[in-house]
C-alpha positions as CSV (number, residue, x, y, z in Angstrom):
1,M,123.7,162.6,73.6
2,K,120.9,165.0,72.8
3,K,122.7,167.8,74.7
4,V,126.0,167.1,72.9
5,E,124.2,167.3,69.5
6,R,122.6,170.6,70.4
7,G,126.0,171.9,71.6
8,I,127.6,171.0,68.2
9,R,124.8,172.7,66.4
10,F,125.3,175.8,68.5
11,L,129.1,175.9,67.6
12,V,128.3,175.4,63.9
13,L,125.9,178.3,63.9
14,I,128.5,180.5,65.6
15,L,131.1,179.6,62.9
16,L,128.5,180.3,60.2
17,I,127.8,183.8,61.6
18,L,131.5,184.6,61.9
19,G,132.5,183.2,58.5
20,G,129.7,184.8,56.5
21,G,128.6,187.8,58.5
22,I,128.7,190.1,55.5
23,N,126.0,188.1,53.9
24,L,123.7,188.8,56.8
25,I,123.4,192.5,55.8
26,S,122.7,192.0,52.1
27,C,119.2,192.6,51.0
28,E,119.0,189.2,49.4
29,N,119.8,187.3,52.6
30,F,118.4,189.6,55.1
31,F,115.4,187.5,56.1
32,N,117.4,184.3,56.1
33,G,119.9,186.0,58.3
34,A,117.2,187.0,60.8
35,D,115.9,183.4,60.9
36,L,119.5,182.3,61.6
37,R,119.9,184.8,64.3
38,K,116.6,183.7,65.9
39,Q,117.8,180.1,65.8
40,I,121.1,181.0,67.4
41,E,119.3,182.9,70.1
42,D,117.1,179.9,70.8
43,E,120.2,177.7,71.0
44,V,121.9,180.1,73.3
45,A,118.8,180.2,75.5
46,Y,118.6,176.4,75.5
47,N,122.3,176.0,76.5
48,N,121.9,178.6,79.2
49,S,118.7,177.0,80.6
50,P,118.9,174.9,83.7
51,T,118.9,171.1,83.7
52,H,116.1,169.5,85.7
53,T,116.1,166.2,87.5
54,I,112.9,164.2,86.7
55,K,112.2,161.2,88.8
56,V,110.5,158.2,87.1
57,E,109.3,155.5,89.5
58,A,106.9,152.6,89.8
59,P,103.9,153.0,92.1
60,S,105.2,150.2,94.3
61,R,107.6,147.3,94.2
62,E,104.7,144.9,93.6
63,S,103.1,146.8,90.7
64,G,105.9,146.4,88.2
65,R,109.2,147.9,87.2
66,I,110.5,150.9,85.2
67,I,112.4,149.8,82.1
68,K,113.4,153.2,80.9
69,P,115.0,155.2,82.3
70,L,116.8,152.3,84.0
71,A,118.3,154.5,86.8
72,G,114.9,156.0,87.6
73,E,116.0,159.6,87.0
74,L,116.3,161.9,84.0
75,Y,118.3,165.1,83.6
76,Q,116.4,167.2,81.1
77,K,116.0,170.7,79.9
78,V,112.6,172.1,78.9
79,A,111.7,171.0,75.4
80,D,113.8,167.8,75.7
81,T,112.2,164.5,74.5
82,F,112.7,161.3,76.4
83,L,111.5,157.7,76.4
84,L,109.4,156.0,79.1
85,S,108.8,152.3,79.5
86,F,107.1,150.4,82.3
87,E,106.4,146.6,82.7
88,P,103.4,146.0,85.0
89,A,103.3,142.9,87.2
90,S,100.8,140.2,86.3
91,D,98.4,141.3,89.1
92,F,98.3,144.9,87.9
93,N,96.8,146.8,85.0
94,F,98.7,149.7,83.4
95,N,96.3,152.6,83.0
96,R,98.2,155.7,82.0
97,W,101.2,157.9,82.7
98,E,100.9,160.9,85.1
99,A,103.3,163.7,86.2
100,Y,103.1,164.7,89.9
101,N,104.6,167.5,92.0
102,S,107.3,165.6,93.9
103,Q,106.7,167.6,97.1
104,T,102.9,167.8,97.3
105,G,101.8,164.8,95.2
106,E,99.6,167.0,93.1
107,V,98.9,165.8,89.6
108,L,100.6,168.3,87.2
109,S,98.9,169.4,84.0
110,G,100.9,170.9,81.2
111,Y,104.3,170.0,82.6
112,V,104.9,166.8,80.7
113,E,103.4,166.0,77.3
114,F,103.1,162.3,76.7
115,E,102.9,161.1,73.1
116,N,100.5,158.3,74.2
117,A,99.8,158.4,77.9
118,E,97.9,155.1,77.7
119,N,100.9,153.2,76.4
120,P,103.4,151.7,78.8
121,E,106.1,152.6,76.4
122,T,105.9,156.1,75.0
123,K,107.8,159.3,74.3
124,A,107.4,162.4,76.4
125,I,108.4,166.1,76.2
126,L,109.3,168.3,79.2
127,K,107.2,171.4,78.7
128,K,108.0,173.3,81.9
129,A,109.7,172.5,85.2
130,D,109.2,175.2,87.9
131,V,108.4,172.5,90.5
132,P,110.1,169.2,91.1
133,I,108.5,166.5,88.9
134,T,107.9,162.8,89.5
135,I,106.5,160.7,86.7
136,R,104.6,157.5,87.6
137,P,102.4,155.1,85.9
138,V,98.9,154.8,87.2
139,C,98.6,151.1,87.8
140,P,95.6,149.7,89.6
141,S,95.7,146.2,90.9
142,K,93.4,143.8,89.1
143,Y,90.0,142.8,90.4
144,R,89.8,139.3,91.9
145,L,86.9,136.9,92.3
146,P,86.7,134.3,95.0
147,V,86.0,131.0,93.2
148,K,85.8,127.6,95.0
149,I,86.4,124.4,93.2
150,D,84.2,121.8,94.8
151,G,82.4,118.6,94.2
152,S,82.7,114.8,94.8
153,H,83.1,111.4,93.2
154,G,86.2,112.2,91.2
155,K,89.6,113.8,90.9
156,F,90.0,117.5,90.5
157,Y,92.6,119.9,88.9
158,P,93.3,122.2,90.5
159,A,92.6,120.7,93.9
160,K,89.4,121.4,95.7
161,E,89.8,124.7,97.5
162,T,89.0,128.4,97.2
163,Y,91.0,130.4,94.7
164,S,91.2,134.1,93.9
165,F,90.9,134.4,90.2
166,I,92.0,137.5,88.5
167,E,89.7,139.4,86.1
168,G,90.8,138.9,82.5
169,E,92.7,135.7,83.1
170,V,91.9,132.2,81.9
171,Y,92.2,129.2,84.1
172,H,92.2,125.5,83.2
173,I,90.1,123.0,85.2
174,E,89.8,119.3,84.9
175,F,87.6,116.5,86.4
176,E,87.9,112.8,86.2
177,A,84.9,111.0,87.6
178,D,85.1,107.8,89.6
179,S,84.4,104.6,87.7
180,D,80.8,104.3,89.1
181,F,79.9,107.9,88.1
182,A,79.5,109.8,84.9
183,F,80.3,113.5,84.3
184,L,77.5,115.5,82.8
185,R,78.6,119.2,82.9
186,W,80.1,121.9,84.9
187,E,77.9,124.3,86.8
188,V,78.4,127.6,88.7
189,V,76.7,128.2,92.1
190,D,76.3,131.4,94.1
191,E,77.9,130.3,97.3
192,A,75.8,132.7,99.5
193,S,72.4,131.6,98.1
194,G,73.1,128.2,96.8
195,E,71.4,129.2,93.6
196,V,72.7,127.6,90.4
197,I,73.4,130.3,87.8
198,D,71.6,129.9,84.5
199,A,71.5,126.2,84.8
200,D,69.1,125.8,81.9
201,T,70.7,128.3,79.5
202,F,74.4,127.7,79.2
203,D,74.8,130.0,76.2
204,D,73.4,132.9,78.1
205,F,75.4,131.8,81.2
206,R,78.6,131.9,79.3
207,N,77.9,135.2,77.7
208,N,76.4,137.2,80.6
209,S,78.1,136.0,83.7
210,C,81.4,137.1,85.2
211,I,82.5,133.5,84.9
212,R,82.7,132.0,81.4
213,I,83.1,128.3,81.0
214,R,84.2,127.7,77.5
215,D,82.8,124.2,77.2
216,A,80.6,123.3,80.2
217,G,80.0,119.8,78.8
218,S,83.7,118.8,78.8
219,E,85.6,117.4,81.7
220,K,88.7,119.4,80.6
221,T,87.9,123.1,79.9
222,D,88.9,126.6,80.5
223,V,87.3,129.2,82.8
224,E,87.6,132.9,82.0
225,I,86.9,135.6,84.5
226,V,85.3,138.7,83.0
227,N,83.3,141.8,84.2
228,I,83.5,141.2,87.9
229,P,80.7,143.2,89.6
230,R,82.1,146.5,91.1
231,T,80.6,146.0,94.5
232,I,83.4,147.8,96.3
233,E,85.8,150.6,95.5
234,T,87.7,150.9,92.3
235,P,91.2,149.4,92.6
236,Q,93.4,151.9,94.4
237,E,95.4,153.8,91.8
238,I,98.8,153.7,93.5
239,G,100.6,156.9,92.9
240,D,97.4,158.8,93.5
241,E,97.4,158.2,97.2
242,P,94.5,159.8,99.3
243,E,95.5,162.6,101.6
244,V,94.9,162.2,105.3
245,G,91.4,163.2,106.0
246,E,90.3,162.7,102.4
247,I,86.9,160.9,102.0
248,V,87.4,157.5,100.3
249,N,84.3,155.4,99.6
250,G,82.3,157.3,102.2
251,E,84.9,157.0,104.9
252,E,87.5,159.4,106.1
253,E,91.1,158.3,105.6
254,P,92.4,157.7,109.1
255,V,95.2,159.7,110.6
256,D,98.3,157.8,111.4
257,D,98.8,157.7,115.2
258,D,102.6,157.8,114.8
259,P,103.7,159.3,111.4
260,T,107.3,158.9,112.4
261,E,107.1,155.2,112.6
262,P,108.8,153.6,109.6
263,V,106.7,151.7,107.2
264,E,107.7,148.1,106.4
265,E,108.0,147.4,102.7
266,P,106.4,144.1,101.7
267,V,108.8,141.4,100.6
268,E,107.8,139.3,97.6
269,D,107.6,135.6,98.3
270,E,109.1,133.6,95.4
271,N,107.0,130.6,96.4
272,S,103.7,132.4,96.6
273,D,100.6,131.1,94.8
274,P,99.8,133.4,91.9
275,T,96.1,132.9,92.6
276,E,96.5,133.9,96.3
277,E,94.7,137.2,96.9
278,P,96.9,140.0,98.3
279,E,95.4,141.6,101.4
280,D,94.8,144.9,99.6
281,S,93.7,143.4,96.3
282,P,90.2,144.6,95.2
283,G,87.5,142.1,94.6
284,A,83.8,141.6,94.5
285,Q,83.0,141.9,98.2
286,G,80.3,139.5,99.3
287,I,80.3,137.6,96.0
288,S,81.8,134.1,95.9
289,F,81.1,131.4,93.4
290,I,81.5,127.6,93.4
291,I,82.4,125.8,90.2
292,R,81.6,122.1,90.5
293,P,81.0,119.1,88.2
294,V,77.5,117.7,87.9
295,V,77.8,113.9,88.1
296,V,75.3,111.0,88.1
297,E,75.7,107.4,89.1
298,R,76.2,104.9,86.3
299,P,73.6,102.2,86.0
300,Q,74.2,98.9,87.7
301,T,72.6,95.5,87.8
302,I,71.1,94.9,91.2
303,S,69.7,91.3,90.7
304,V,69.4,88.5,88.2
305,S,66.8,85.8,87.9
306,P,67.0,82.8,88.2
307,Q,68.7,83.6,91.5
308,R,71.9,82.2,92.8
309,N,71.7,78.6,94.2
310,S,68.1,78.3,93.1
311,S,66.8,74.8,92.3
312,G,63.9,73.4,90.4
313,V,64.2,75.9,87.6
314,Y,63.2,74.8,84.1
315,K,65.6,75.1,81.2
316,D,63.2,77.4,79.3
317,T,63.0,79.9,82.1
318,T,63.3,83.5,81.0
319,I,66.4,85.3,82.1
320,Q,65.7,88.6,83.8
321,V,68.2,91.3,84.8
322,M,67.2,94.1,87.1
323,F,68.8,97.6,86.9
324,D,68.8,100.5,89.4
325,Y,67.7,103.0,86.7
326,D,65.1,103.2,84.0
327,M,67.1,102.0,81.0
328,S,66.8,103.1,77.4
329,D,65.3,100.9,74.7
330,D,68.3,101.9,72.5
331,S,70.4,99.8,74.8
332,I,69.0,96.6,73.2
333,Y,67.4,97.8,69.9
334,F,69.2,99.3,66.9
335,T,68.5,102.9,66.0
336,D,67.6,103.8,62.5
337,N,71.1,105.1,61.9
338,E,72.6,101.9,63.1
339,I,70.3,99.8,61.0
340,Q,71.5,101.6,57.9
341,N,75.1,100.3,58.6
342,I,74.1,96.7,59.1
343,T,74.7,94.6,56.0
344,E,73.8,91.2,57.5
345,Q,70.3,89.7,57.7
346,L,68.2,91.3,60.4
347,L,66.4,89.0,62.8
348,P,62.6,89.3,63.0
349,P,61.7,92.5,65.0
350,V,60.1,92.8,68.3
351,T,56.6,94.4,68.3
352,M,56.4,97.2,70.9
353,S,53.3,98.1,72.8
354,D,52.7,101.1,70.5
355,G,52.8,98.8,67.5
356,S,56.2,99.9,66.3
357,K,58.9,97.4,65.3
358,K,62.3,97.2,66.9
359,Y,65.3,95.2,65.7
360,Y,67.5,93.6,68.2
361,G,69.9,91.4,66.3
362,Y,71.2,90.0,63.0
363,K,72.4,86.7,61.5
364,K,75.7,86.3,59.6
365,D,76.1,84.2,56.5
366,D,77.5,81.3,58.6
367,G,74.3,81.3,60.7
368,T,75.9,83.0,63.8
369,V,73.4,85.2,65.6
370,Y,74.3,88.5,67.3
371,F,72.3,90.7,69.6
372,K,72.9,94.4,70.3
373,N,74.9,94.7,73.5
374,I,74.0,91.1,74.7
375,S,76.1,88.0,74.3
376,I,74.9,84.6,75.4
377,T,77.4,81.7,75.3
378,N,78.1,78.3,76.6
379,S,80.4,78.9,79.5
380,R,82.1,75.5,79.1
381,N,83.2,75.9,75.5
382,G,82.4,79.5,74.5
383,A,79.9,78.4,71.8
384,N,77.4,81.2,70.7
385,L,73.9,80.5,72.1
386,N,72.1,83.7,70.9
387,D,70.1,81.6,68.5
388,R,68.6,79.7,71.4
389,F,66.9,82.9,72.7
390,A,64.2,85.2,71.4
391,G,64.1,89.0,71.3
392,P,64.9,90.8,74.5
393,V,62.4,93.2,76.0
394,F,62.2,95.6,78.9
395,E,59.2,94.4,81.0
396,N,59.4,97.7,82.7
397,R,62.1,100.3,82.4
398,K,64.3,98.6,85.0
399,T,63.8,94.9,84.1
400,L,65.3,93.3,81.1
401,S,63.8,89.9,80.0
402,I,65.5,87.5,77.6
403,P,63.1,84.7,76.8
404,V,64.3,81.2,75.6
405,D,63.3,80.4,72.0
406,R,60.8,77.5,72.6
407,K,61.3,76.3,69.0
408,N,65.1,75.9,69.6
409,P,65.5,75.2,73.3
410,L,68.7,74.7,75.2
411,A,70.2,71.3,75.5
412,P,69.9,69.8,79.0
413,G,72.8,70.6,81.3
414,T,73.9,73.7,79.3
415,N,75.9,76.2,81.3
416,V,74.8,79.6,80.2
417,M,76.9,82.8,80.4
418,V,75.1,86.1,79.7
419,T,77.3,89.2,79.1
420,L,75.8,92.7,78.9
421,N,78.1,95.2,77.2
422,K,78.9,98.4,79.0
423,D,76.9,100.3,76.5
424,F,73.7,99.6,78.4
425,F,72.6,103.1,79.3
426,Y,69.8,105.4,80.6
427,E,69.1,109.0,79.6
428,T,69.3,112.0,81.9
429,D,66.8,114.8,81.9
430,E,69.4,116.6,79.7
431,E,69.1,113.7,77.2
432,K,72.7,112.7,77.9
433,A,73.4,108.9,77.8
434,V,74.9,107.4,81.0
435,S,76.3,103.9,80.4
436,M,77.5,101.2,82.7
437,S,81.1,101.4,84.0
438,Q,82.0,98.0,82.6
439,A,80.5,94.9,81.0
440,K,78.6,92.6,83.2
441,K,79.0,88.8,83.0
442,M,76.4,86.5,84.6
443,G,76.8,82.7,84.7
444,L,73.8,80.4,84.7
445,P,75.0,76.8,85.1
446,C,72.1,74.3,84.5
447,E,71.6,70.7,85.4
448,R,68.7,68.3,84.6
449,R,67.3,66.6,87.6
450,H,64.2,64.4,88.2
451,G,63.0,65.0,84.6
452,H,63.2,68.8,85.0
453,T,65.9,71.4,84.3
454,Q,67.3,72.7,87.5
455,S,69.4,75.8,87.5
456,N,72.1,77.2,89.9
457,H,72.9,80.8,89.2
458,N,76.4,82.2,89.9
459,Q,77.0,85.9,89.3
460,H,80.5,87.2,88.6
């Protein structure tokens, strides 16, 4: 179309010079006529100039595709403007446009002027063409980082294996802990040394590492790969191939034993994993990381007293529950914030060893007593028995004691059911609460024999 337009302009100029030739020699129009003559001469020179074939091609089939020109060739005269457009594949980064000598592969300077060489879609002008020209985008493959998803005691997404994560990409990871375990956080480990990376300073870790976990404390989060260490060569800029014998990364490019042997073009596998690393994909050599969840066991009750099938136990015997972790006082005592939200009458507090007062329960207007996270009932009829017991205490961090209220003892033969809510918890070194996996129910059927209260304990 551009050549047709210039041809029409040329014909119009000829008609103008033929139809108004006399004006060209008048003093008044002399300079305008000279300019017109120059323009005509330029048009004549353009139309008489040769048309050149310019090849436009992608560096490789894997790197992406040329959008414009669709046929991959242009037929241009010097000074023509044309449009270039390239769509890189997901594993490649567009860098810039370059013009090459089609015969020697030499980068040409001053032959093609790109309006914006760093834009995959740009205009270009052919400046000169005394050698065959091929235009290609410089398109290095993206850096990759070997990352292993690993861990135990739960379900993982994606599955536990080693992936090749691409620099600049964001990946989603999820973990669902087994019922007896609690998720604390994600951590990153150097696979070679086993060293945990910035385990104590997650803000610094996210900002300074090549792996950024957007929310390390969430089971479902995103991982971003940034600033992979350049421990090996820069990604090969396809289209700027090294010559045989050229030194690349300190080694001489080997000479092909049989240069006549045809080279097999790689075939793209439609079912391939996008995270699978191509054989020639650059990466951080010798660097591999593990992303894994940090989990801890949830607390469990390991024994109860009175023990199962015990006999000769008095009805006012204190109930004791043993845990496998040092439990938090806040499992049985209300915090200051919780007390502010209680409108009912608080029960008399328990005096701690340091002299402080802790509140463990409250009484409603109908006289029903409630403990924090503890419910004591008659297993036969479901009646509330909390008012028959005094304030619970941790005798040591692992042993919970619930004494009987001696002023309001249990009736003989009462079957007792103690239920601990799942909110019983212990605190980790990171001050994160880890609660039980579920509520725990313990039955304490009692019988009165020989003038004493005997107890058989059944644990459910």
